[in-house]
Residue frames as a rotation matrix with the C-alpha (Angstrom) as fourth column:
PHE 1
-0.940 -0.313 -0.137 -98.23
-0.203 0.833 -0.514 131.92
0.275 -0.456 -0.847 250.08
ILE 2
0.243 0.968 -0.067 -101.23
-0.555 0.195 0.808 129.82
0.795 -0.159 0.585 251.03
GLY 3
0.998 0.002 -0.059 -100.74
0.050 0.510 0.859 128.76
0.032 -0.860 0.509 254.65
ASP 4
0.376 -0.927 0.015 -97.12
-0.337 -0.121 0.934 127.66
-0.863 -0.356 -0.358 254.79
ARG 5
0.000 -0.328 0.945 -96.95
0.759 0.615 0.213 126.64
-0.651 0.717 0.249 251.12
PRO 6
-0.828 -0.270 -0.491 -96.08
-0.106 -0.784 0.611 128.82
-0.550 0.558 0.621 248.13
ALA 7
0.266 0.944 -0.195 -99.11
-0.353 -0.093 -0.931 129.72
-0.897 0.316 0.308 246.03
GLN 8
-0.413 -0.354 0.839 -99.26
0.591 0.596 0.543 127.83
-0.692 0.721 -0.037 242.74
ALA 9
-0.776 0.103 -0.622 -99.74
-0.471 -0.751 0.463 129.61
-0.420 0.652 0.632 239.45
SER 10
0.269 0.926 0.265 -103.04
-0.232 0.330 -0.915 129.09
-0.935 0.185 0.304 237.65
THR 11
-0.875 -0.482 0.050 -102.95
-0.100 0.279 0.955 127.23
-0.474 0.830 -0.292 234.37
ARG 12
0.201 0.937 -0.284 -105.64
-0.586 -0.117 -0.802 127.70
-0.785 0.328 0.526 231.73
VAL 13
-0.848 -0.455 0.272 -105.99
-0.100 0.641 0.761 124.88
-0.520 0.618 -0.589 229.21
ALA 14
-0.288 0.737 -0.612 -108.28
-0.912 -0.016 0.410 124.11
0.292 0.676 0.676 226.30
PHE 15
-0.646 0.175 0.743 -110.57
-0.365 0.785 -0.501 121.25
-0.671 -0.594 -0.443 227.33
GLN 16
-0.142 0.633 -0.761 -112.37
-0.911 0.218 0.351 118.70
0.388 0.743 0.545 225.15
SER 17
-0.722 -0.043 0.690 -114.10
-0.405 0.835 -0.372 115.50
-0.561 -0.548 -0.620 226.14
SER 18
-0.254 0.650 -0.716 -116.07
-0.769 0.313 0.558 112.83
0.587 0.692 0.420 224.28
LEU 19
-0.707 0.107 0.699 -118.24
-0.553 0.532 -0.641 110.58
-0.440 -0.840 -0.317 226.43
ARG 20
-0.230 0.668 -0.707 -120.43
-0.629 0.453 0.632 107.55
0.743 0.590 0.316 225.65
GLY 21
-0.985 -0.144 0.092 -122.36
-0.165 0.669 -0.725 105.10
0.043 -0.729 -0.683 227.71
LYS 22
-0.559 0.798 -0.227 -125.68
0.780 0.598 0.183 104.14
0.282 -0.075 -0.956 229.24
ALA 23
-0.796 0.448 0.406 -128.68
-0.458 -0.885 0.080 106.49
0.396 -0.122 0.910 229.40
THR 24
-0.640 0.600 -0.480 -131.47
0.695 0.719 -0.026 105.61
0.329 -0.350 -0.877 231.84
ILE 25
-0.032 0.727 0.686 -134.73
-0.267 -0.667 0.695 107.11
0.963 -0.161 0.216 233.00
THR 26
-0.813 -0.382 -0.439 -134.57
0.305 0.363 -0.880 107.35
0.496 -0.850 -0.179 236.81
GLY 27
-0.457 0.726 -0.514 -137.91
0.641 -0.132 -0.756 109.04
-0.617 -0.675 -0.405 237.54
VAL 28
0.578 0.727 0.372 -140.40
0.803 -0.424 -0.419 111.57
-0.147 0.541 -0.828 236.26
GLY 29
0.950 -0.195 0.242 -138.31
-0.074 -0.898 -0.434 114.17
0.302 0.395 -0.868 234.45
ARG 30
0.428 -0.843 0.327 -135.05
-0.738 -0.117 0.664 112.64
-0.522 -0.525 -0.672 235.75
PHE 31
0.934 -0.213 -0.286 -132.38
-0.082 0.653 -0.753 110.79
0.347 0.727 0.593 233.82
ALA 32
0.545 -0.817 0.188 -128.85
-0.295 0.023 0.955 109.45
-0.785 -0.576 -0.228 234.31
PHE 33
0.766 -0.473 -0.435 -125.78
-0.395 0.188 -0.899 109.02
0.507 0.861 -0.042 232.11
THR 34
0.547 -0.695 0.467 -122.95
-0.367 0.303 0.880 106.64
-0.753 -0.652 -0.089 233.09
GLY 35
0.931 -0.272 0.245 -119.98
0.353 0.492 -0.795 105.86
0.096 0.827 0.554 230.91
GLY 36
0.294 -0.892 -0.344 -116.64
0.228 -0.284 0.931 107.22
-0.928 -0.353 0.119 229.92
GLY 37
0.909 -0.036 0.416 -114.39
0.410 -0.111 -0.905 108.26
0.079 0.993 -0.086 227.13
SER 38
-0.099 -0.988 0.122 -111.48
0.975 -0.121 -0.186 110.49
0.199 0.100 0.975 226.34
SER 39
0.904 0.295 -0.310 -110.51
0.373 -0.897 0.236 113.94
-0.209 -0.329 -0.921 227.45
SER 40
0.046 -0.901 0.432 -107.85
0.843 -0.197 -0.501 116.33
0.536 0.387 0.750 226.26
PRO 41
0.069 -0.930 -0.362 -105.48
-0.680 0.222 -0.699 117.13
0.730 0.294 -0.617 227.88
PHE 42
-0.101 -0.096 0.990 -106.41
-0.983 0.160 -0.085 114.90
-0.151 -0.982 -0.111 230.86
LYS 43
-0.893 -0.328 -0.307 -106.65
-0.409 0.876 0.256 111.51
0.185 0.354 -0.917 229.03
ALA 44
-0.540 0.696 -0.473 -109.24
0.379 0.703 0.601 108.85
0.751 0.145 -0.644 229.94
VAL 45
-0.801 0.380 0.463 -112.30
-0.593 -0.610 -0.526 109.84
0.082 -0.696 0.714 231.95
ARG 46
-0.650 0.718 -0.248 -115.34
0.712 0.690 0.129 108.18
0.264 -0.092 -0.960 233.53
ASN 47
-0.809 0.408 0.422 -118.61
-0.410 -0.908 0.092 110.05
0.421 -0.098 0.902 234.01
VAL 48
-0.505 0.793 -0.341 -121.75
0.862 0.444 -0.244 109.91
-0.042 -0.417 -0.908 236.11
GLY 49
-0.940 0.200 0.278 -124.43
-0.114 -0.948 0.299 112.42
0.323 0.249 0.913 235.20
LYS 50
-0.443 0.860 -0.253 -127.77
0.774 0.225 -0.593 113.34
-0.453 -0.458 -0.765 236.70
ILE 51
-0.919 0.182 0.349 -130.22
0.140 -0.677 0.722 115.21
0.367 0.713 0.597 234.51
GLN 52
-0.440 0.812 -0.384 -133.35
0.603 -0.049 -0.796 117.04
-0.665 -0.582 -0.468 235.65
MET 53
-0.282 0.464 0.840 -135.99
0.792 -0.381 0.476 118.46
0.541 0.800 -0.260 233.31
THR 54
-0.676 -0.018 -0.737 -136.68
0.560 -0.662 -0.498 122.07
-0.479 -0.749 0.458 234.25
GLY 55
-0.074 0.702 -0.709 -139.08
-0.264 -0.699 -0.664 123.33
-0.962 0.138 0.237 231.58
VAL 56
0.583 0.365 0.726 -140.16
0.627 0.365 -0.688 123.52
-0.516 0.856 -0.016 227.99
GLY 57
-0.495 -0.831 -0.254 -137.70
0.364 -0.463 0.808 124.77
-0.789 0.307 0.532 225.37
VAL 58
0.580 0.719 -0.383 -138.77
-0.016 -0.459 -0.888 127.13
-0.814 0.522 -0.255 222.63
SER 59
-0.196 -0.757 -0.623 -135.74
-0.736 -0.306 0.604 126.61
-0.648 0.577 -0.497 220.37
CYS 60
-0.893 -0.002 -0.450 -137.31
-0.338 0.665 0.666 123.46
0.298 0.746 -0.595 218.86
PRO 61
0.102 0.994 -0.029 -140.79
-0.764 0.097 0.638 121.90
0.637 -0.043 0.770 218.79
GLY 62
0.847 0.324 -0.420 -141.23
-0.003 0.794 0.607 119.74
0.531 -0.514 0.674 221.91
GLY 63
-0.100 -0.992 0.079 -137.90
-0.051 -0.075 -0.996 120.90
0.994 -0.103 -0.043 223.33
ILE 64
0.812 0.272 -0.517 -137.04
0.452 0.267 0.851 120.07
0.369 -0.925 0.094 226.94
VAL 65
0.266 -0.705 0.657 -134.93
-0.588 -0.659 -0.469 122.41
0.764 -0.262 -0.590 229.05
ASN 66
0.869 0.002 -0.494 -132.76
0.324 0.754 0.572 120.49
0.373 -0.657 0.654 231.49
THR 67
0.456 -0.770 0.445 -129.92
-0.884 -0.450 0.128 120.81
0.101 -0.452 -0.886 233.95
ASN 68
0.807 -0.296 -0.512 -127.20
0.148 0.939 -0.309 118.17
0.572 0.174 0.802 233.69
VAL 69
0.547 -0.669 0.503 -124.68
-0.819 -0.305 0.486 117.71
-0.172 -0.678 -0.714 236.52
GLU 70
0.799 -0.362 -0.481 -121.76
0.004 0.802 -0.597 115.56
0.602 0.475 0.642 235.34
ARG 71
0.633 -0.682 0.366 -119.05
-0.538 -0.047 0.842 114.26
-0.557 -0.730 -0.397 237.64
LEU 72
0.741 -0.498 -0.451 -115.96
-0.302 0.353 -0.886 113.44
0.600 0.792 0.111 235.58
THR 73
0.763 -0.519 0.386 -113.36
-0.255 0.307 0.917 111.17
-0.594 -0.798 0.103 237.23
PHE 74
0.612 -0.655 -0.443 -109.84
-0.634 -0.072 -0.770 111.11
0.472 0.752 -0.460 235.84
GLY 75
0.351 -0.600 -0.719 -106.87
0.395 0.791 -0.467 108.79
0.849 -0.120 0.515 236.46
GLY 76
-0.758 -0.652 -0.032 -105.69
0.259 -0.254 -0.932 109.05
0.599 -0.714 0.361 240.04
GLY 77
-0.276 0.761 -0.587 -109.24
0.959 0.256 -0.119 109.76
0.059 -0.596 -0.801 241.24
ASP 78
-0.872 -0.010 -0.489 -109.33
0.096 -0.984 -0.151 113.53
-0.480 -0.179 0.859 240.71
THR 79
-0.139 0.904 0.403 -112.86
0.957 0.228 -0.181 114.72
-0.256 0.360 -0.897 239.88
LEU 80
-0.993 0.013 -0.120 -114.30
-0.048 -0.953 0.300 117.66
-0.110 0.303 0.947 238.00
THR 81
-0.242 0.969 0.056 -117.98
0.779 0.228 -0.583 118.54
-0.578 -0.098 -0.810 238.34
ILE 82
-1.000 0.020 -0.017 -119.62
-0.026 -0.777 0.629 120.49
-0.001 0.630 0.777 235.56
THR 83
-0.209 0.977 -0.033 -123.19
0.437 0.063 -0.897 121.72
-0.875 -0.202 -0.441 235.31
SER 84
-0.981 -0.084 0.175 -124.71
0.194 -0.343 0.919 122.25
-0.018 0.935 0.353 231.90
LEU 85
-0.166 0.941 -0.296 -127.92
-0.170 -0.323 -0.931 124.01
-0.971 -0.104 0.213 230.96
ASP 86
-0.955 -0.256 0.151 -129.27
0.039 0.395 0.918 122.33
-0.295 0.882 -0.367 227.85
VAL 87
0.067 0.963 -0.260 -132.23
-0.833 -0.089 -0.546 122.04
-0.549 0.253 0.796 225.51
GLY 88
-0.755 -0.222 0.618 -133.03
0.044 0.922 0.386 118.54
-0.655 0.318 -0.686 224.26
CYS 89
-0.232 0.649 -0.724 -134.88
-0.937 -0.349 -0.012 118.39
-0.261 0.676 0.689 220.94
PRO 90
0.279 0.415 0.866 -136.94
-0.262 0.900 -0.347 115.26
-0.924 -0.130 0.360 220.19
ARG 91
-0.466 -0.455 -0.759 -135.67
-0.873 0.096 0.478 113.04
-0.145 0.885 -0.443 217.36
GLY 92
-0.295 0.456 -0.840 -138.18
-0.230 0.819 0.525 110.22
0.927 0.348 -0.137 217.86
PRO 93
0.768 0.638 -0.048 -139.80
-0.131 0.230 0.964 108.38
0.626 -0.735 0.260 220.76
LEU 94
0.925 -0.377 -0.050 -137.53
0.087 0.084 0.993 108.92
-0.370 -0.923 0.110 223.80
ARG 95
0.095 -0.907 0.411 -134.68
0.993 0.117 0.027 110.07
-0.073 0.406 0.911 221.53
PHE 96
0.917 0.187 -0.352 -133.15
0.227 -0.971 0.073 113.54
-0.329 -0.147 -0.933 221.86
ARG 97
-0.002 -0.910 0.415 -130.37
0.874 -0.203 -0.442 115.71
0.486 0.362 0.796 220.47
GLY 98
0.829 0.359 -0.430 -129.26
0.551 -0.660 0.511 118.53
-0.100 -0.660 -0.745 222.73
ARG 99
-0.093 -0.832 0.547 -127.03
0.573 -0.494 -0.654 121.58
0.814 0.252 0.523 223.00
GLY 100
0.900 0.402 -0.168 -126.07
0.371 -0.505 0.780 123.81
0.228 -0.764 -0.603 225.86
THR 101
0.170 -0.846 0.505 -123.39
-0.385 -0.529 -0.756 125.51
0.907 -0.066 -0.416 227.90
TRP 102
0.624 -0.029 -0.781 -121.49
0.612 0.639 0.466 124.23
0.486 -0.768 0.417 230.92
THR 103
0.341 -0.577 0.742 -119.57
-0.657 -0.711 -0.251 125.69
0.672 -0.402 -0.622 233.85
VAL 104
-0.453 -0.554 -0.698 -117.28
0.258 0.668 -0.698 124.10
0.853 -0.497 -0.159 236.40
THR 105
0.405 0.685 0.606 -119.17
-0.483 -0.402 0.778 123.76
0.776 -0.608 0.168 239.70
GLY 106
0.760 -0.195 0.619 -116.76
-0.560 0.285 0.778 121.65
-0.328 -0.938 0.107 241.77
GLY 107
0.512 -0.617 -0.598 -113.76
-0.293 0.529 -0.797 119.40
0.808 0.583 0.090 241.87
THR 108
0.915 -0.335 0.224 -111.27
-0.115 0.317 0.942 117.44
-0.386 -0.887 0.251 243.95
GLY 109
0.311 -0.888 0.338 -107.52
0.791 0.439 0.426 116.89
-0.527 0.135 0.839 243.77
ARG 110
-0.712 -0.694 0.104 -105.94
0.619 -0.552 0.559 118.94
-0.330 0.462 0.823 240.99
PHE 111
-0.474 0.631 0.614 -109.43
0.428 -0.444 0.787 120.32
0.769 0.636 -0.060 240.19
ALA 112
-0.272 0.377 -0.885 -110.22
0.959 0.026 -0.283 121.45
-0.083 -0.926 -0.368 243.76
HIS 113
-0.109 0.195 -0.975 -110.20
0.259 -0.941 -0.218 125.15
-0.960 -0.276 0.052 242.80
ALA 114
-0.774 -0.224 0.592 -110.83
0.596 0.054 0.801 124.83
-0.212 0.973 0.092 239.07
THR 115
-0.005 0.768 -0.641 -112.94
-0.206 -0.628 -0.751 127.26
-0.979 0.128 0.161 237.08
GLY 116
-0.935 -0.354 0.017 -114.04
-0.035 0.138 0.990 127.08
-0.353 0.925 -0.142 233.50
SER 117
0.125 0.987 -0.101 -116.85
-0.280 -0.062 -0.958 126.97
-0.952 0.148 0.269 230.99
GLY 118
-0.899 -0.405 -0.167 -117.72
-0.260 0.185 0.948 125.85
-0.353 0.895 -0.272 227.50
LYS 119
-0.080 0.856 -0.510 -120.28
-0.996 -0.045 0.081 124.26
0.046 0.515 0.856 225.22
ALA 120
-0.614 0.010 0.789 -121.96
-0.215 0.960 -0.180 120.86
-0.760 -0.280 -0.587 225.21
GLU 121
-0.062 0.600 -0.798 -123.59
-0.994 0.038 0.105 118.86
0.094 0.799 0.594 222.47
GLY 122
-0.890 -0.298 0.345 -124.96
-0.352 0.930 -0.103 115.34
-0.290 -0.214 -0.933 222.49
ARG 123
-0.137 0.864 -0.484 -127.70
-0.751 0.228 0.620 112.86
0.646 0.448 0.618 221.98
ALA 124
-0.761 -0.002 0.649 -129.55
-0.505 0.628 -0.591 110.28
-0.406 -0.778 -0.479 224.04
ASP 125
-0.246 0.687 -0.684 -131.70
-0.559 0.476 0.679 107.31
0.792 0.549 0.267 223.09
PHE 126
-0.434 0.109 0.894 -133.59
-0.883 0.145 -0.446 106.09
-0.178 -0.983 0.033 226.15
VAL 127
0.789 0.607 -0.095 -135.07
-0.611 0.758 -0.228 103.11
-0.066 0.238 0.969 224.27
ALA 128
0.587 -0.671 -0.454 -131.61
0.094 0.613 -0.785 101.81
0.804 0.417 0.423 223.29
GLN 129
0.945 -0.174 -0.278 -130.26
0.260 -0.122 0.958 103.21
-0.201 -0.977 -0.070 226.62
THR 130
0.029 -0.967 0.253 -127.31
1.000 0.030 0.002 104.98
-0.009 0.252 0.968 224.99
PHE 131
0.912 0.156 -0.380 -125.86
0.156 -0.987 -0.030 108.49
-0.380 -0.032 -0.925 225.09
GLU 132
0.019 -0.914 0.405 -123.05
0.982 -0.060 -0.181 110.40
0.190 0.401 0.896 223.45
MET 133
0.916 0.254 -0.311 -121.81
0.337 -0.908 0.248 113.79
-0.219 -0.332 -0.918 224.65
HIS 134
0.016 -0.910 0.414 -119.09
0.872 -0.190 -0.451 116.19
0.490 0.368 0.790 223.51
LEU 135
0.820 0.127 -0.558 -117.77
0.452 -0.741 0.496 119.00
-0.351 -0.659 -0.665 225.70
TRP 136
-0.047 -0.892 0.450 -115.35
0.903 -0.230 -0.362 121.76
0.427 0.389 0.816 224.73
GLY 137
0.914 0.253 0.318 -114.16
0.106 -0.904 0.415 124.96
0.392 -0.345 -0.853 226.34
SER 138
-0.128 -0.979 0.161 -111.42
-0.097 -0.149 -0.984 125.88
0.987 -0.141 -0.076 228.80
ILE 139
0.834 0.255 -0.490 -110.51
0.420 0.283 0.862 125.06
0.358 -0.925 0.129 232.39
THR 140
0.100 -0.794 0.600 -108.24
-0.504 -0.560 -0.658 126.93
0.858 -0.237 -0.456 234.76
THR 141
0.667 0.036 -0.744 -106.61
0.491 0.730 0.476 124.84
0.560 -0.683 0.468 237.50
């Protein structure tokens, strides 16, 4: 029991999400992603992400190490916050392709005590102001 309620069993599910939207430069070494897409098994999702450059990556020439905090909002208003550690590799002026790993760092509603982790892959074009991101892994609620 938790308080006066029976404890709920944890459920681990495979998680995948595809997001697209607007990519903007918000300051020196800071960027934002806003958009939405689909998520399995949780259906439609909106996202707001804040990205901070944290160093130089050695996995590709001109690589940029960054931390990306994404707040995913699902139907009903439940949120899941994930933090990914990524390396963005230049693909042209202000264009990057990146890869990294993410972990669950917060949530509300059905995700209030969620845990989980996985991989991230995506691209951003800050001239065209577009991004695309794919997440996969598992979440325990």
